[in-house]
N, C-alpha and C positions, 0 to 999 in steps of 0.2 A: 678313353683316350689312350693311344699307344705311347709307351715310353720312348723317349728320344735317346739315341746312343750318346754316351758321355763324350767320347772322343770325336766322333764324326758328325754329330749334329742331328741328322735325320733319324727316322725310325729304323729299326733293324731291317724291316721289309723294304723301305725305300732305298736304303743303302745297298741292299742286296740287288734290287732292281737296277740301280746304277751300275753295279759291278757286272751284272749279266749283260747289260747293254754295251759296256766297254769291252768285254771279252768275246762277245758274239762273233765277230769276224774270224777270230782264231778258231773257235769251236766249229764254225761252219766249214772251214777249210779241212779240219780233221774229220768232220762228219762226211764231207764229200769223198775224201780218200777212202774211208771205211765203207760207205754205201756203194762205192765202185768195186769193192772187193768182197763184201759180205756174201755168203752163200744164200742168204734169205732175200737178196735183192738183185738177182741176175739181170733184170731188164735195165736197171740203173747202170750196170757196168758199161754199156755201150750207148746210153742215151746221149745225144749230141748237144743238147742245149744246157750246157754247164751253167751259164749265167742265170737261167730260170731256176735251176735247182738251188743255186747259191742264194738267189733273191728270196725264194719261198722259205728256205730254212732260216735265213737271217731274220725274216719277218716273224717266224715262230718265236725266236728268242726275244725279238723286239716287243711283240705283243705280251709275252709273259712278263717282261720287265715293266711295261706300262701297268699291267694289272697289279704287280707287286707294289709299285710305287703309289698308285692311286687308290688301290683297294676296290676298284670298280671294274667290271667287265667292259672292255672296249667293244662297242657295237660293230666294229670292223672285223673282229676275229672270226665269228661264225661264217660270214660270207667268204672270207679269205679261204678257210678250209673247205668249204663247199666248192669253191672254184678249183682248188687243188684236186679234189676228188673227181670233178667233171673233167678237168684237163688230163689227169693221169688215165682215166678210163678211155677218153678219146685217143690218147697216145698209145693205148694197148697195154698198159701196166696191169698186172693182176692186183686185185685189191689187197691180197696178203702182203705183197711187196711194198705197197704204199704205206700200209700200217707199220710194217717192219722199219721202213725208213724214218717214220715219225718216232718210233721207239728208239732207234739209234740216236736220233737227235736228243731225245730225253736222256739217254745214257751219257752222251757227251756233256750235256749240261750238268748232270749230277756229278760226274767225274771231275769236271772243271771246278765246281763248287767245293768238293772235298779236297782236291789238290791245292786249291787256293786258300784253304783254311778259313773259309768265309762263314762257317756255321758253328755256333755254340750249340750245346745240347738242346736248349729250349728252342732256338731258332731252327734247328734241324727238323724237329717234329712239325713245326709250323710250315716249313718249306716243303717237306714231304707231302703234307696234306694239300698245300696249294698246287704243287706240281701234279699230284694225282688228279685233282679236279680239273686243272688246265688241260692236261693231256687227254683225259677221258673225254672232255668236251671237244677238243680238237679232233680226236679220232672219230667221235660220233658225227661231227659235221663233215669230215672228209668222206665217211661212208655215205652220209646223206647225199652229198654232191655226186659221188660215184654212182649211186643207184638212181639218181634223178633222170627223168625223161630227157632233160636237156643234154645229158652227157652222150647219148648215143646218136 
C-alpha cells in the first residue's frame, strides 16, 4: 500500500497526476511555441492544424496523469500514439521530427515539475522511472503507427 501524503491527502503519485493535469494546458502552449521553432522539428514550423497539435499533446499529459493517479496503463494510450504515428506519416512528417516533438513534450513536463517544486528526492526517482516507461511506450507506439500499412 502506498503512503498517503500528510498534507494533501492522496498518494504522492496521485497528487502529482492531479498537478500534471492542472498544468497541462500551460505546458502544451509552451511546447507548441518551441516545436514551431526547434531545429529538430522543421515540419511543425508551418503545420497548419494547430488545434490538432494542441489536442494530441494535451492528451499525452492527460494519459500520463491518469496512469500516475490510477497506477494502471489506460488502454486508450497505445492506440492514441499509433494514430498519431499514422497521421503524421500521412501528413508528410519525418519520423525523426515526430519523435523529437514527443521528447520536447517530455522535457516541458520535467521542467514544469522541477520549476513547480513538486518532487521530493524519493518521488523524483519514482517519477523519472514512470516517465521513462511512459514515454518509451508512447514513442514505440508512435513508431508502430508510423510504420503501419494503414499509414500510407
